[in-house]
KOLTIPA-744724 format. One record per residue: x, y, z of N, C-alpha, C, O, CB in turn; residue number from 1; residue in one letter. Coordinates in steps of 0.001 Angstrom, whole numbers, padded with zeros to 6 digits. Glycine has a CB too. Layout:
KOLTIPA-744724
((X; Y; Z); (X; Y; Z); (X; Y; Z); (X; Y; Z); (X; Y; Z); NUM; 'A')
...
//
This chain:
KOLTIPA-744724
((001255; -000807; 000196); (-000073; -000227; 000245); (000847; 001472; 000265); (001493; 001829; 001250); (-001283; -000858; 001889); 1; 'M')
((000728; 002235; -000878); (001542; 003298; -001161); (001388; 004461; -000036); (000893; 004158; 001050); (001199; 003781; -002577); 2; 'N')
((001753; 005607; -000261); (001387; 006456; 001220); (000542; 007169; 001135); (000379; 007909; 002105); (002293; 007300; 001840); 3; 'I')
((-000217; 007282; 000196); (-001699; 008061; -000141); (-002668; 007112; 000089); (-003604; 007221; 000882); (-001936; 008628; -001716); 4; 'K')
((-002378; 006026; -000742); (-003731; 005229; 000235); (-003213; 004912; 001781); (-004259; 004835; 002426); (-004242; 003433; -000537); 5; 'S')
((-002595; 004790; 002280); (-002576; 004845; 003650); (-003194; 005925; 004781); (-003593; 005821; 005941); (-001405; 004799; 003785); 6; 'E')
((-003067; 006920; 003899); (-003326; 008249; 004610); (-004904; 008677; 003773); (-005523; 009552; 004377); (-001794; 009552; 004308); 7; 'L')
((-005500; 008221; 002641); (-006526; 007513; 002273); (-007605; 006829; 003569); (-008655; 007268; 004040); (-005843; 006475; 001399); 8; 'E')
((-006723; 005436; 003906); (-007507; 004368; 004650); (-007505; 005170; 006002); (-008535; 004903; 006621); (-006765; 002708; 004706); 9; 'H')
((-006665; 006101; 006704); (-006378; 006697; 007968); (-007354; 007374; 008233); (-007955; 007320; 009306); (-005281; 007432; 008091); 10; 'G')
((-007737; 008362; 006945); (-008615; 009345; 006403); (-009875; 008690; 007034); (-010487; 009044; 008042); (-008588; 009536; 004698); 11; 'L')
((-010145; 007501; 006075); (-011715; 007803; 005899); (-012228; 007167; 007791); (-013140; 007597; 008497); (-012597; 006536; 004103); 12; 'K')
((-010995; 005810; 008157); (-011189; 005694; 009739); (-011219; 006729; 010271); (-012401; 006894; 010571); (-010293; 005035; 010468); 13; 'A')
((-010566; 007693; 010643); (-010884; 008622; 011210); (-012295; 009615; 011434); (-012757; 010022; 012500); (-010096; 009037; 010832); 14; 'L')
((-012818; 009855; 009973); (-013823; 009930; 009898); (-014899; 009299; 010662); (-015542; 009833; 011565); (-013818; 009820; 009026); 15; 'E')
((-015033; 008092; 010203); (-015988; 007338; 011162); (-016052; 007095; 012266); (-017104; 006669; 012742); (-016148; 006461; 011003); 16; 'E')
((-014591; 007352; 013254); (-015172; 007615; 014392); (-015386; 009081; 014633); (-016217; 009565; 015401); (-014452; 007033; 015370); 17; 'E')
((-014657; 009625; 013991); (-015345; 011487; 014372); (-017177; 011525; 014208); (-017890; 012234; 014919); (-014560; 012995; 012705); 18; 'Y')
((-017618; 010730; 013271); (-018978; 011148; 013122); (-019317; 010132; 014457); (-019577; 010748; 015491); (-019805; 010847; 011429); 19; 'R')
((-019335; 008897; 014528); (-019463; 008592; 015827); (-019457; 008746; 017309); (-020307; 008256; 018053); (-019160; 008222; 015774); 20; 'F')
((-018264; 009583; 017746); (-018102; 010575; 018862); (-019127; 011515; 018776); (-019731; 011764; 019819); (-016794; 011289; 018861); 21; 'W')
((-019549; 012266; 017437); (-019934; 013612; 017154); (-021697; 012423; 018136); (-022024; 012538; 019317); (-019774; 014510; 014813); 22; 'V')
((-022113; 011847; 017490); (-023783; 011545; 017612); (-023461; 010871; 018750); (-024525; 010424; 019178); (-024754; 010607; 016354); 23; 'V')
((-022541; 010546; 019494); (-022445; 010357; 021252); (-022881; 011283; 021795); (-024004; 011329; 022297); (-021146; 010227; 021954); 24; 'E')
((-021724; 012541; 021776); (-022160; 013662; 022409); (-023460; 014364; 022299); (-024052; 015150; 023038); (-021374; 014426; 022156); 25; 'T')
((-023694; 013887; 021260); (-025164; 014643; 020716); (-026280; 013990; 021639); (-026985; 014709; 022346); (-025596; 014282; 018857); 26; 'I')
((-026437; 012484; 021613); (-026822; 012041; 022600); (-026740; 012634; 024554); (-027554; 013091; 025356); (-026239; 010984; 022216); 27; 'K')
((-025550; 012338; 024572); (-025256; 012543; 026187); (-025830; 013910; 026581); (-026289; 014268; 027667); (-023538; 012527; 026588); 28; 'M')
((-025623; 014921; 024863); (-026073; 016296; 025613); (-027323; 016692; 025858); (-027765; 017419; 026748); (-025677; 017344; 025010); 29; 'G')
((-028026; 015947; 024670); (-029889; 015899; 025221); (-030013; 015147; 026434); (-031006; 015528; 027052); (-031087; 015000; 024065); 30; 'R')
((-029392; 014227; 027016); (-029732; 013297; 027543); (-029723; 014697; 029334); (-030616; 014965; 030138); (-028529; 011655; 027145); 31; 'G')
((-028293; 015177; 029215); (-028230; 016205; 030502); (-029803; 016938; 030332); (-030848; 016811; 030969); (-026692; 017566; 030355); 32; 'I')
((-029403; 017765; 029138); (-030760; 018731; 028957); (-032042; 018543; 030178); (-032568; 019048; 031170); (-031504; 018281; 027325); 33; 'E')
((-032058; 017114; 028988); (-033428; 016358; 030027); (-033100; 016144; 031529); (-033657; 016947; 032277); (-033853; 014647; 029488); 34; 'T')
((-032548; 015501; 031933); (-032341; 015528; 033476); (-032229; 016777; 034045); (-032849; 016827; 035108); (-031171; 014835; 033895); 35; 'M')
((-031558; 018024; 033686); (-031602; 019117; 034031); (-033096; 019598; 034275); (-033320; 019844; 035461); (-030878; 019771; 033157); 36; 'E')
((-034012; 019759; 033537); (-035187; 019816; 032898); (-036043; 019273; 034272); (-036705; 019987; 035025); (-035236; 018884; 031392); 37; 'E')
((-035827; 017746; 034380); (-036890; 017415; 035025); (-036332; 016990; 036843); (-036930; 016330; 037693); (-037604; 016122; 034037); 38; 'E')
((-034732; 017814; 036923); (-034542; 017833; 038074); (-034773; 019582; 038869); (-034609; 019998; 040016); (-033143; 017141; 038101); 39; 'L')
((-035019; 019937; 038160); (-035931; 021487; 038468); (-037375; 021136; 038274); (-038054; 021178; 039300); (-035556; 022920; 037258); 40; 'E')
((-037958; 020811; 037202); (-039883; 020256; 037859); (-039699; 019704; 038845); (-040291; 020356; 039706); (-040967; 019061; 037020); 41; 'H')
((-039093; 018633; 039407); (-039627; 017014; 040367); (-038154; 017360; 041544); (-037469; 016510; 042112); (-039422; 014718; 038995); 42; 'Y')
((-038013; 018935; 041628); (-037144; 018857; 042612); (-037629; 018535; 044150); (-036980; 017955; 045021); (-036504; 020045; 042526); 43; 'D')
((-038632; 018944; 044211); (-039662; 018842; 046011); (-040042; 017444; 045903); (-039971; 016612; 046808); (-041516; 020003; 046276); 44; 'T')
((-040542; 017219; 044451); (-041174; 015826; 044967); (-040302; 014797; 044922); (-040736; 013731; 044485); (-042351; 015346; 044197); 45; 'E')
((-039035; 014867; 045312); (-037837; 014125; 044642); (-037284; 013847; 046365); (-037034; 012824; 047001); (-036603; 015272; 043283); 46; 'L')
((-037254; 015350; 046702); (-036792; 014809; 048387); (-035154; 015612; 047810); (-034499; 015674; 046769); (-036808; 012303; 048923); 47; 'G')
((-035067; 016106; 049194); (-033521; 016983; 048959); (-032694; 015653; 048817); (-032023; 015941; 047827); (-032835; 018187; 050522); 48; 'A')
((-032366; 014566; 049119); (-031375; 013912; 049206); (-031362; 013167; 048124); (-030224; 012800; 047829); (-031270; 013317; 050265); 49; 'D')
((-032584; 012634; 047092); (-032385; 012158; 045868); (-031866; 012979; 044669); (-031301; 012646; 043627); (-033471; 011675; 045581); 50; 'R')
((-032285; 014267; 045219); (-032445; 015380; 044440); (-030235; 015865; 044229); (-029454; 016020; 043290); (-033815; 016771; 045589); 51; 'T')
((-030185; 015900; 045394); (-028315; 015967; 045500); (-027368; 014646; 044831); (-026241; 014626; 044337); (-027820; 015933; 047398); 52; 'A')
((-028310; 013667; 045051); (-027460; 012672; 044300); (-027806; 012741; 042814); (-026939; 012432; 041996); (-027683; 011184; 044842); 53; 'D')
((-028542; 012975; 042572); (-029101; 013305; 041059); (-028388; 014513; 040485); (-028611; 014855; 039324); (-030759; 013656; 041040); 54; 'L')
((-027537; 015170; 041262); (-027111; 016504; 040609); (-025577; 016152; 040825); (-024855; 016981; 040272); (-027732; 018089; 041402); 55; 'R')
((-024766; 014957; 041602); (-023611; 014362; 041494); (-023634; 013707; 040447); (-022555; 013642; 039857); (-023264; 013671; 042448); 56; 'R')
((-024564; 013146; 039959); (-024377; 012431; 038607); (-024131; 012924; 037663); (-023208; 012832; 036854); (-025185; 011848; 038192); 57; 'R')
((-024951; 013460; 037744); (-025276; 014734; 036503); (-023839; 015788; 036278); (-023476; 016479; 035326); (-026833; 015969; 037185); 58; 'L')
((-023277; 015536; 037592); (-022334; 016530; 037389); (-020883; 015683; 036666); (-019979; 016146; 035972); (-022065; 017326; 038969); 59; 'F')
((-021093; 014464; 037101); (-019681; 013177; 036392); (-020581; 013202; 034820); (-019977; 013015; 033764); (-019581; 010766; 037493); 60; 'H')
((-021812; 013414; 034857); (-021941; 012731; 033530); (-021330; 014442; 032389); (-020690; 014309; 031346); (-024120; 011977; 033280); 61; 'I')
((-021581; 015280; 032736); (-021126; 016692; 032187); (-019561; 016749; 032194); (-019010; 017619; 031520); (-021737; 017965; 033144); 62; 'R')
((-018861; 015907; 032888); (-017322; 016050; 033102); (-017106; 015069; 031778); (-016475; 015563; 030844); (-016577; 015447; 034837); 63; 'E')
((-017392; 014267; 031700); (-017509; 013137; 030773); (-018021; 013542; 029308); (-017337; 013397; 028295); (-018482; 012098; 031404); 64; 'K')
((-019284; 014057; 029335); (-019406; 015218; 027789); (-018466; 016004; 027540); (-017826; 016010; 026489); (-020524; 016318; 027737); 65; 'H')
((-018295; 016745; 028497); (-016537; 017578; 028131); (-015594; 016978; 027311); (-015133; 017253; 026203); (-015523; 017736; 029439); 66; 'Q')
((-015393; 015979; 028222); (-014688; 015131; 028068); (-014581; 014590; 026032); (-013724; 014711; 025157); (-015303; 014114; 029251); 67; 'F')
((-015871; 014048; 026102); (-015877; 013836; 025003); (-015961; 015225; 024112); (-015014; 015155; 023328); (-016834; 012913; 024876); 68; 'L')
((-016394; 015964; 023979); (-016317; 017162; 022795); (-014949; 017482; 022765); (-014665; 017891; 021639); (-017213; 018611; 023078); 69; 'E')
((-013567; 017467; 023845); (-012293; 017442; 023386); (-011929; 016769; 022696); (-011027; 017089; 021921); (-011597; 017376; 023993); 70; 'E')
((-012579; 015361; 022702); (-011758; 014537; 021692); (-012040; 014956; 020230); (-011392; 015275; 019233); (-012089; 012978; 021844); 71; 'K')
((-013648; 014756; 020689); (-013768; 015788; 018876); (-012809; 016578; 018636); (-012056; 016305; 017702); (-015046; 016977; 018606); 72; 'I')
((-012624; 017603; 019318); (-011827; 018607; 018770); (-010808; 018044; 018421); (-010365; 018477; 017358); (-011542; 019646; 019505); 73; 'R')
((-009940; 016821; 019125); (-008823; 016791; 018714); (-008566; 015916; 017456); (-007494; 015808; 016860); (-008142; 016489; 019725); 74; 'T')
((-009859; 015253; 017135); (-009856; 014586; 015853); (-010578; 015352; 014748); (-010784; 014847; 013645); (-010466; 013251; 016000); 75; 'I')
((-010890; 016376; 015024); (-011484; 017266; 013695); (-010062; 018027; 013355); (-009881; 018510; 012237); (-013003; 018579; 014124); 76; 'R')
((-008983; 018108; 014475); (-007839; 018907; 014003); (-006912; 017658; 013415); (-006168; 018038; 012511); (-007073; 019900; 015318); 77; 'Q')
((-006828; 016579; 013663); (-006031; 015245; 012823); (-006824; 014983; 011638); (-006090; 014445; 010809); (-005942; 013689; 013725); 78; 'R')
((-008181; 015151; 011130); (-008778; 015146; 010360); (-008288; 016117; 009200); (-008045; 015775; 008043); (-009821; 015242; 010885); 79; 'L')
((-008168; 017696; 009865); (-008046; 018662; 009096); (-006601; 018270; 008214); (-006493; 018265; 006988); (-008085; 020007; 009978); 80; 'E')
((-005570; 017955; 009195); (-003746; 017665; 008934); (-004037; 016806; 007502); (-003586; 016939; 006364); (-002664; 016398; 010522); 81; 'E')
((-005157; 015715; 008193); (-004893; 014809; 007215); (-005464; 014730; 005567); (-005298; 014073; 004539); (-005259; 013758; 007864); 82; 'L')
((-006114; 015687; 006011); (-006676; 016114; 004182); (-005519; 017308; 003477); (-005315; 017530; 002284); (-008718; 017173; 004203); 83; 'R')
((-004935; 017896; 004586); (-003973; 019143; 003789); (-002795; 017827; 003468); (-002171; 018085; 002438); (-003219; 020930; 005102); 84; 'I')
((-002513; 016959; 003890); (-001254; 015605; 003751); (-001876; 015428; 002323); (-000990; 015312; 001477); (-001315; 013835; 005066); 85; 'Q')
((-003329; 015366; 001739); (-003218; 014728; 001031); (-003429; 015291; -000334); (-003227; 014856; -001467); (-003782; 013885; 001409); 86; 'L')
((-004003; 016643; 000256); (-004285; 018126; -001031); (-002539; 017731; -001837); (-002296; 017170; -002906); (-004396; 020624; 000116); 87; 'D')
((-001740; 018216; -000945); (-000323; 018109; -001102); (-000076; 017200; -002440); (000138; 017535; -003605); (000348; 017456; 000266); 88; 'R')
((-000167; 016181; -001943); (-000054; 014907; -002865); (-000597; 014755; -003663); (-000173; 013763; -004255); (-000207; 013922; -002544); 89; 'M')
((-001700; 015343; -004302); (-002524; 015587; -005457); (-002000; 016444; -006519); (-002679; 016673; -007520); (-003703; 016124; -005053); 90; 'T')
//
């Protein structure tokens, strides 16, 4: 396999990974929003202990969401680098 073919193959694999993480991040973001709305709406019904527990869990989910967004930015940068390399080869 020549260098150009290897770059094209790497680019395709990275694009698939990028799409996967974008979808996962969108789903997670929607879940966070839903959970926040429910916590605000049912705050008094759930009780203080349950609400506090859910808010702690939500904090950890937000951290994971932020990590995924950073991962997406890293993948996007790598995609741009690979595209530039391929453009230079053609």
